[in-house]
N, C-alpha and C positions, 0 to 999 in steps of 0.2 A: 168924441169919436165922430169921425167923418162918415156919414152914411154912404157916400159915393164909393169910398174905398172898400166898405164892407157891404156892398150892394147885394151880394149873394145871400146874405142873411135875410134880406127883405124880399127876395124873389120867390114867386109862387111857382112850384114845379109839378104839383100833383095834377094829373089829367082829370081825375074824378072831381076834385075841388074846382078846377077851372071850368069844367063842363056844367057843374051846378051853378057856378057863379054867372056864367053866360045865360043859362036858362032861367034862373030864379032871381037874379040880381036887380037892384033898382038902378035905372038908367038916367043919366043926366047928360045933356048935349050942349056943347058950345063949340061952334066951328073953329077949328078942324079936329076937335077931340071929342070923344065919347067916354064918359066915366061910368063904369059899372061897379056898384058897391054891393057886397053881400049883405043880405038882410039879417042872417043869423050865423055869425061866426063867433067862435070862442077863442080867447087868448090873443096872442099877438097877430096882427094883420100882416099880410104880405101882398105884394103887387105884381101884376103881370102886364107887359107891354106888347101890343099887337099892331101889326101893319099888314094890310091886305096884299096878298100876292097877285090879286087880280088887277090892282091899281099900279103896283110897282113890280114889274116883271123881274128886274135885276135884283139879286140878293144884296148887292153892294148898296143900292138905294134903300132897301128895307132896313138893313143894318144901320145905315146912317141915321134914318129917322128914329129908330129905336134908341140909338145912342143919344140923340138929341133929347128924346122924351125922358130918358133916365136922368140926364144931367139937369134938365129943367125941373123934373119932379122932385129930386132930392135937394135941389136948391130952394124950392118953395116949401116943401114939407120937411121940417126939422125934427119934430118929435115922432116917435113911433105911432103908427096908425092902429086903430082898434079893430078894424074889419078888413077883410080881403077886398082888393080893388083890382079892376082891369082898366087900363088906359088904352083906348083904341084910336089910332089915327085914321080918319076917314077922308082926308083931303086927297086931291088928285095930283098936286104938284109938291115939289120938295119945299118944306117949310123953313121959315127963319125962326131962330130961337125966341125972338121977342114976341112973335105972333103966338107961338106955342105957350110961352110963359103967361101971356095975358089970358089966354083961354083957360089954362090950368088954374090960375089964381081965381078966376071967376067960378070955376067948377068947385074948387075946394073951399072957397070963401075965406081966404087968409086975410 
């Protein structure tokens, strides 16, 4: 099964869970990505991708960065995750996939 084609199964949608993830999660940083992992989640983990509207005013640019993050994330992470995660892009310029892949591999420790 290709997780990229079935990405909706792995996406976190609940605003309550997302807000608790951002307020209580464990943070790890590797430029240009910030990985927030839930401390106490039960069952299958899901992931949310976020890009700041303050840094990228145009929705086209934000969507491009999110699409790149999803592609890199699901190419690096092959097995289902056990906890909820948030991947936040904090850079100022449009990234390359190789820079994002290196940062994500360092964060996830594959």
